N, C-alpha and C positions, 0 to 999 in steps of 0.2 A: 759632327755627325748629325745627320737629320735624325728628327724623333722616329720617323718612320722605319729607318734602318736600326734604331737602337731597339724597337720592339718587334720587328719581324721575327727573329728568333724565338720570342716568347710565345708570339702567335703560333708560330709552327709547333712549338712543344704543346701548347694548348690543344691545338687539333688533333695531335696524335693521343693527347690525354683523353679527349672526348671520343676517340675512335669512332669517327663518323664516315659515312658514304656521302657522297655529293648530296645536296639538298633535294635534287630532283628525284632521287633514288629513294628516297624515304618518306613514308607518310607520316602526316602530322599525327603525333600520339603522346601520350605521356613520357615516353622514354626519349623521343626525341627534344621535346621541350626541356625536360632535365638535361640533357647532354647539351643543349644551348646555355642553360644557366649555368653548367658547369664551365663552359668556355669563356663565358661573359664573366663570370665571378673571377676566372683566373686571370684575365685581362685586366680586370679593375685592379685586384690586388696587386699584379705585377708591375703596372704603370702608374698607379694611383690616380686613374682617371675617373673622379667621382662623378663626373658629368654624364656617365654611363649609367648611372644607378637607376635614372627613369626606366631606361630598357630592362633591368633586372627587376624593376618593379612589375613592369608589364608581363614579363615571362611569368613570374610567379603567380600573376592574376590569370594568365592564360591556362597555367597548369591547374589551378583552383577550379576554374570554369569547365576545362577539358574532363576533369573527374567528376565534376557535379552532373553533366550531360551524360555521363556513363552509368549514372546511378539510375535504376528504374522508377524509384519514385520520385526523383527529381524530374526526370523526363515526363511522367505522367502528370504531375503537378503543373508543368510547363504547357503542356497541351491543353489542360483544362482552363489555364490562365489565359492563354491564346485564343480560347474559343469565346471567353466572356469579355475581351477587349475589342472595341469596335474596329473594323478594317478601315485602312485609309485610303 
């Protein structure tokens, strides 16, 4: 049995677990990033594919950055920081 055939049912189950619409229908927001993290975590734990860990790391960073960008104080600080930095 091919590896793809072995994990296909698990991927289908993960997609149902994440309850997501097509990517094109969803805006990028914290909820979507969290659903993608759930799906990826399920795939990693179900298949043991630790090579996918960098993707999970990236999603965690993206979620932290998204939340930081929604904080008014952080946005104001970024605006002032951008004004001080020379334009290239």
